[in-house]
C-alpha positions in Angstrom: 10.3 -27.1 -61.3 13.9 -25.9 -61.6 12.6 -22.3 -61.3 10.7 -23.1 -58.1 13.7 -24.8 -56.5 15.9 -21.9 -57.5 13.4 -19.3 -56.2 13.1 -21.2 -52.9 16.8 -21.4 -52.4 17.2 -17.7 -53.2 14.4 -16.8 -50.8 16.0 -18.9 -48.1 19.4 -17.3 -48.6 17.9 -13.8 -48.5 15.7 -14.3 -45.4 18.2 -16.3 -43.4 20.7 -13.5 -43.6 18.3 -11.1 -41.9 18.6 -10.6 -38.2 17.2 -8.1 -35.7 19.9 -6.2 -33.8 18.8 -4.8 -30.5 21.1 -1.8 -29.8 19.6 -0.6 -26.5 17.0 -1.8 -24.0 15.4 0.8 -21.7 13.8 -0.6 -18.5 11.0 1.7 -17.6 8.7 -0.7 -15.8 9.1 -1.7 -12.2 7.2 -4.1 -10.0 6.9 -5.2 -6.4 4.6 -7.6 -4.6 3.0 -6.4 -1.3 1.2 -8.5 1.3 -2.2 -7.2 2.5 -3.0 -8.8 5.9 -6.6 -9.0 7.1 -5.7 -6.3 9.7 -4.7 -3.9 6.9 -8.3 -3.2 5.8 -10.2 -0.2 7.2 -13.6 1.3 6.6 -15.0 4.7 7.2 -18.6 4.0 6.1 -19.8 1.3 8.4 -18.6 -1.6 6.2 -20.0 -0.5 2.9 -16.5 -0.5 1.5 -13.0 -1.3 2.8 -9.6 0.1 1.8 -6.1 -1.2 2.2 -3.4 1.4 1.7 0.0 0.5 0.2 2.7 3.1 0.8 4.8 3.2 -2.4 7.2 6.2 -2.4 8.4 5.2 -5.9 5.2 6.7 -7.3 6.6 10.1 -7.9 4.8 13.0 -9.6 6.2 12.0 -13.0 4.8 8.5 -12.8 1.6 9.8 -11.4 1.2 12.5 -14.2 2.7 10.7 -17.2 3.1 7.0 -16.4 0.9 4.2 -15.4 0.2 2.2 -12.3 -1.2 -1.3 -12.7 -2.5 -3.4 -9.8 -3.1 -7.2 -9.7 -4.4 -9.3 -6.8 -3.7 -12.9 -5.9 -5.8 -14.5 -3.2 -4.5 -17.0 -0.7 -4.7 -20.5 -2.1 -4.4 -19.4 -5.8 -1.4 -19.3 -8.0 -2.5 -16.5 -10.3 -3.0 -12.7 -10.3 -6.2 -10.9 -11.4 -6.0 -7.4 -12.9 -8.0 -4.6 -11.2 -10.7 -3.5 -11.6 -12.4 -6.8 -11.1 -15.8 -8.1 -9.9 -16.0 -11.5 -8.3 -19.0 -13.0 -6.4 -20.7 -9.6 -6.3 -17.7 -7.8 -4.8 -16.0 -5.0 -6.8 -12.3 -4.7 -6.4 -10.6 -1.5 -7.5 -7.4 0.6 -7.1 -6.8 4.3 -6.8 -3.4 5.9 -6.7 -1.7 9.2 -6.0 1.9 10.1 -5.5 3.3 7.8 -2.7 0.5 5.3 -2.4 -2.0 2.9 -3.9 -5.3 2.2 -2.3 -7.1 -1.1 -2.9 -10.9 -0.8 -2.5 -13.6 -3.4 -2.1 -17.3 -3.0 -2.0 -20.5 -4.9 -2.7 -22.2 -4.2 -6.1 -25.5 -4.2 -4.2 -24.3 -1.4 -1.9 -24.9 -3.6 1.2 -22.3 -3.7 4.0 -19.6 -6.3 3.6 -16.9 -7.9 5.8 -13.3 -7.2 5.4 -11.2 -10.0 3.8 -10.2 -12.6 6.3 -7.3 -14.0 4.2 -3.9 -12.6 3.2 -3.9 -11.1 -0.3 -0.9 -10.4 -2.5 -0.9 -7.2 -4.5 1.4 -6.9 -7.4 2.0 -3.3 -8.3 3.6 -2.4 -11.6 4.9 1.2 -12.2 5.5 2.3 -15.8 7.6 5.4 -16.1 6.9 7.6 -19.0 7.4 11.1 -20.4 4.5 13.0 -21.8 4.7 13.1 -25.6 2.9 16.4 -25.6 6.0 18.0 -23.9 8.0 16.9 -26.9 5.8 17.9 -29.8 8.6 18.8 -32.1 10.5 15.5 -31.7 10.7 13.3 -34.8 9.6 10.0 -33.4 11.1 8.3 -36.5 14.7 9.6 -35.6 16.2 7.5 -32.9 18.9 10.1 -32.1 16.3 12.8 -31.6 14.2 10.6 -29.4 17.2 9.6 -27.3 18.1 13.3 -26.8 14.6 14.5 -26.1 13.8 11.7 -23.5 17.3 11.6 -22.0 17.9 8.0 -23.0 21.5 6.9 -22.6 
């Protein structure tokens, strides 16, 4: 019993002295919420699909080529966001992006014509900046100094 108490006390002393030091935090994710009004939806195929375009100049070529763009929708009267792509009540919601914009698309799974949304929809867009690892093949990812230098982290 004495050995168990001694071992427990020693373990407590060793593990209580450990702490995690955060030396640097790099913010590489950015978000904004956009309002899509019913008048923002357009179609060019007689209502088989509708698109709302969000102009987002922050989507530069680097984010487009190496980063990520995530899109979430929140419908009027709800207090949550749903990640795209999504299918709800036979309607497929998706997002496409290119430098400078995100397009939100809706269409019926059946391929039948649909009506444009009649309610305001919030779109949360998250941009994740990144650098392509392939461009830095020779970087030792286990050496913080080498990673900071290669990816220009201050």
